[in-house]
C-alpha positions as CSV (number, residue, x, y, z in Angstrom):
1,M,102.1,98.2,103.3
2,S,103.1,100.6,100.6
3,A,101.7,101.4,97.2
4,S,103.4,99.5,94.4
5,L,104.8,100.6,91.1
6,S,101.9,100.7,88.7
7,N,101.1,101.7,85.1
8,P,97.5,100.8,84.3
9,A,97.9,102.0,80.7
10,Q,100.3,99.1,80.0
11,T,97.8,96.4,81.0
12,L,94.7,97.7,79.2
13,P,93.2,95.3,76.6
14,E,93.9,96.3,73.0
15,T,90.1,96.8,72.4
16,I,90.0,99.8,74.8
17,A,90.8,103.1,73.2
18,T,93.2,105.4,74.8
19,D,90.7,108.2,75.0
20,E,88.5,106.0,77.1
21,I,91.0,105.9,79.9
22,I,89.8,107.7,83.0
23,F,92.7,109.2,85.0
24,P,92.2,110.1,88.7
25,P,91.8,113.8,89.6
26,S,95.0,115.7,90.6
27,D,93.9,116.2,94.2
28,I,93.4,112.4,94.9
29,P,94.3,111.6,98.5
30,S,96.8,109.0,99.5
31,D,95.2,105.6,99.3
32,E,97.6,103.3,101.2
33,P,96.9,99.6,102.0
34,P,96.3,98.7,105.7
35,L,99.3,98.6,108.0
36,E,100.7,95.2,108.9
37,S,100.0,95.5,112.6
38,S,99.3,97.9,115.5
39,L,103.0,98.0,116.2
40,H,103.6,99.5,112.7
41,L,101.1,102.2,113.3
42,Q,102.4,103.0,116.8
43,Q,106.0,103.2,115.5
44,I,105.0,105.6,112.7
45,L,103.1,107.8,115.1
46,L,106.0,107.7,117.5
47,L,108.5,108.9,114.9
48,I,106.2,111.7,113.7
49,S,105.3,113.0,117.2
50,C,109.0,113.0,118.4
51,L,110.3,114.8,115.4
52,N,107.5,117.3,115.4
53,W,108.1,118.0,119.1
54,L,111.8,118.4,118.6
55,W,111.3,120.7,115.6
56,Q,108.3,122.5,116.9
57,D,109.8,125.9,116.3
58,R,110.7,125.1,112.7
59,Q,108.6,125.5,109.6
60,D,111.1,124.4,107.0
61,Y,110.4,120.6,106.8
62,F,107.6,118.1,106.2
63,C,107.3,114.7,107.7
64,A,104.6,112.0,107.2
65,G,103.9,108.4,107.5
66,N,102.3,106.0,105.0
67,L,101.7,108.8,102.6
68,T,102.0,108.4,98.8
69,I,104.8,110.0,96.9
70,Y,104.1,110.5,93.2
71,Y,107.1,110.8,91.0
72,S,106.1,110.2,87.4
73,P,108.4,112.0,84.9
74,R,105.1,112.5,82.9
75,Q,103.5,114.0,85.9
76,L,100.8,111.4,86.0
77,K,99.4,110.1,89.3
78,S,98.4,106.9,87.7
79,E,102.0,105.7,87.5
80,Y,105.2,105.6,89.5
81,F,104.3,106.1,93.1
82,R,105.5,104.8,96.5
83,G,104.2,105.1,100.1
84,P,107.1,105.1,102.5
85,D,106.2,104.3,106.1
86,F,108.0,107.4,107.3
87,F,109.8,110.2,105.4
88,V,111.2,113.7,106.0
89,V,111.7,116.4,103.4
90,R,113.8,119.4,104.4
91,G,113.7,122.9,102.9
92,T,110.0,122.9,102.3
93,T,106.8,124.1,104.1
94,N,105.4,122.3,107.1
95,Q,101.7,122.2,106.1
96,P,99.2,119.3,105.7
97,R,99.2,117.5,102.4
98,K,97.1,114.7,100.9
99,S,100.2,113.3,99.2
100,W,103.7,114.3,98.2
101,V,103.7,115.2,94.5
102,V,107.3,115.7,93.4
103,W,106.5,117.9,90.4
104,E,104.4,120.1,92.6
105,E,107.1,120.4,95.3
106,E,110.0,121.9,93.3
107,G,111.2,118.4,92.4
108,K,112.1,117.6,96.0
109,Y,112.3,114.0,97.1
110,P,112.6,112.9,100.7
111,N,115.9,113.5,102.6
112,L,115.3,110.5,104.8
113,I,113.1,107.5,104.5
114,I,112.3,104.8,107.1
115,E,110.6,101.5,106.1
116,L,109.1,99.2,108.7
117,L,109.7,95.6,107.7
118,S,107.0,92.9,107.8
119,D,106.8,89.4,106.4
120,S,105.1,90.6,103.3
121,T,107.2,93.6,102.5
122,A,110.7,92.8,103.9
123,K,112.1,91.6,100.6
124,T,110.8,94.6,98.7
125,D,112.1,97.0,101.4
126,R,115.6,95.5,101.3
127,E,115.8,95.2,97.5
128,L,113.4,97.0,95.2
129,K,112.7,100.0,97.4
130,K,116.3,100.4,98.3
131,E,117.1,100.5,94.6
132,I,114.4,103.1,93.9
133,Y,115.4,105.3,96.8
134,Q,119.0,105.1,95.8
135,D,118.8,105.5,92.0
136,T,115.6,107.6,91.5
137,F,114.8,109.4,94.7
138,R,118.5,109.9,95.6
139,T,117.4,110.0,99.2
140,P,120.5,110.5,101.3
141,D,119.5,108.5,104.4
142,Y,117.6,105.2,104.2
143,F,116.7,103.0,107.2
144,W,114.6,100.0,107.8
145,F,113.3,98.6,111.1
146,D,111.3,95.5,112.0
147,P,109.0,96.2,115.0
148,H,108.8,92.5,115.8
149,S,112.3,91.1,115.3
150,L,114.0,94.5,115.9
151,E,116.1,94.2,112.8
152,F,117.6,97.6,112.2
153,Q,119.9,98.9,109.4
154,G,120.7,102.2,107.8
155,F,122.4,103.5,104.7
156,H,123.8,106.8,103.5
157,L,124.2,107.8,99.9
158,V,127.8,108.3,98.8
159,D,128.6,109.0,95.1
160,G,125.2,107.7,94.1
161,T,125.4,104.4,96.1
162,Y,124.1,103.4,99.4
163,H,126.8,102.5,102.0
164,P,125.8,100.8,105.3
165,L,126.1,103.0,108.3
166,E,128.4,101.9,111.2
167,A,126.7,101.8,114.6
168,N,128.1,103.7,117.6
169,H,128.9,102.0,120.9
170,K,125.2,101.9,121.8
171,G,124.2,100.4,118.5
172,W,122.7,103.6,117.2
173,L,123.0,104.9,113.6
174,W,123.7,108.6,112.7
175,S,121.4,110.4,110.3
176,Q,123.3,113.3,108.6
177,Q,120.0,114.7,107.3
178,L,118.4,115.0,110.7
179,E,121.6,115.4,112.7
180,L,120.2,112.8,115.1
181,Y,120.9,109.3,116.1
182,L,118.4,106.5,115.5
183,G,118.4,103.6,117.8
184,I,116.2,101.0,119.6
185,H,114.8,102.0,123.0
186,E,112.4,99.8,124.8
187,E,111.8,97.8,121.5
188,R,110.9,101.0,119.6
189,L,112.9,103.0,117.1
190,R,113.6,106.4,118.6
191,F,115.6,109.5,117.9
192,F,118.5,110.6,120.1
193,S,120.3,113.9,120.2
194,P,124.0,114.3,119.2
195,E,124.6,114.3,123.0
196,E,122.9,110.8,123.1
197,T,119.8,111.9,125.0
198,L,116.4,110.5,124.1
199,I,114.2,112.8,122.1
200,P,110.9,112.6,124.0
201,T,107.3,112.4,122.8
202,P,105.2,115.5,123.8
203,E,103.6,113.3,126.5
204,E,107.1,112.3,127.8
205,A,108.2,115.9,127.7
206,A,105.2,117.0,129.7
207,Q,105.6,114.3,132.2
208,S,109.3,115.2,132.6
209,E,108.4,118.8,133.1
210,F,105.8,117.9,135.7
211,K,108.3,115.8,137.6
212,R,110.9,118.6,137.4
213,A,108.3,121.1,138.7
214,E,107.2,118.7,141.5
215,T,110.8,118.2,142.5
216,E,111.3,122.0,142.6
217,R,108.1,122.3,144.7
218,Q,109.3,119.7,147.1
219,R,112.7,121.4,147.4
220,A,111.1,124.7,148.1
221,E,108.8,123.2,150.7
222,M,111.8,121.6,152.4
223,E,113.6,124.9,152.4
224,R,110.6,126.6,153.9
225,Q,110.3,124.0,156.6
226,R,114.1,124.3,157.3
227,A,113.8,128.1,157.6
228,E,110.7,127.8,159.8
229,M,112.5,125.3,162.1
230,E,115.5,127.7,162.3
231,Q,113.2,130.6,163.1
232,Q,111.6,128.6,165.9
233,K,115.0,127.6,167.3
234,N,116.1,131.2,167.3
235,A,112.9,132.3,169.0
236,K,113.4,129.8,171.8
237,L,117.0,130.9,172.2
238,I,116.0,134.6,172.4
239,A,113.3,133.7,175.0
240,K,115.8,131.8,177.1
241,L,118.3,134.7,177.0
242,R,115.6,137.1,178.2
243,E,114.5,134.7,180.9
244,L,118.1,134.8,182.1
245,G,118.1,138.6,182.0
246,V,120.2,138.9,178.9
247,D,119.2,141.3,176.2
248,P,119.8,139.3,172.9
249,N,120.2,142.6,171.0
250,T,123.4,143.3,173.0
251,L,125.0,140.1,171.8
C-alpha cells in the first residue's frame, strides 16, 4: 500500500550519464499505490474524520492518510520516501498538502503513525517500517491494525526504542501524542477520550445531537400536556365550586 524506499540513481546503467537523469519537480503530488481493500479506505477516512471533528477548533496539527512523506537527507524526492496509511504531525499548520516534505516542514516527522496490515504489507509494517519509524522518523507512537483479522498492536518510543503498549481493561491502547485511547469498536479502529467515551464521526455527532434535541422536544411536549391537563383539572374544580355557590377566590 505504501511507497517503497527507492533510489533510481543507484540502478541506472553505466552507459547513462548523470546529467541525463530527470528528477521529478518539487511540487509532485503523492503517488501512492492502490489500497488493499475498501475496508482499508473506510478505516483511513474514519480515523481522519474523527480526529478532525474532535480537533475542529485547533489549527496546530496536520493529519492525512496514504500520503507520501519525503525524508531524503539530500532533499531529493527521488529517494527515501514512505506513505503511511495514517499519520499525525503536531505543532504545524492544518492546511492541505500534496505530500509531507520533511525539509520543507522544519524537519518535523509524524508524532503518530498507524499502518493498516494486509497480506502483502504485514511483514514490512511489522519489521522494516517499524525500524524506519523508530530509528529515522523517531515517531513517538506507532500502531498497526488489520481491518480483516483485527490484529492490533501499539508501541511508544522510550530512549530511542519502541516498547509495546499495555492494553487497559477494555483492550485499548493509550496514545501519549494524541492523549486518546485507540481501540476496536464494531470491528473498526476508533479513538476514545481519556474518560473512555467514543470519539464520534461528524455524522454520528449530528445524529446524537438530533436525538438529544428530539428527546428534549418530547420532554417539553409532555410537560406542556401535563400542564394543560392540570389546567383543565383546575378549571373543572373551580366550575364545580361555583356550582355549589363557593367562591374559589375565598379559599
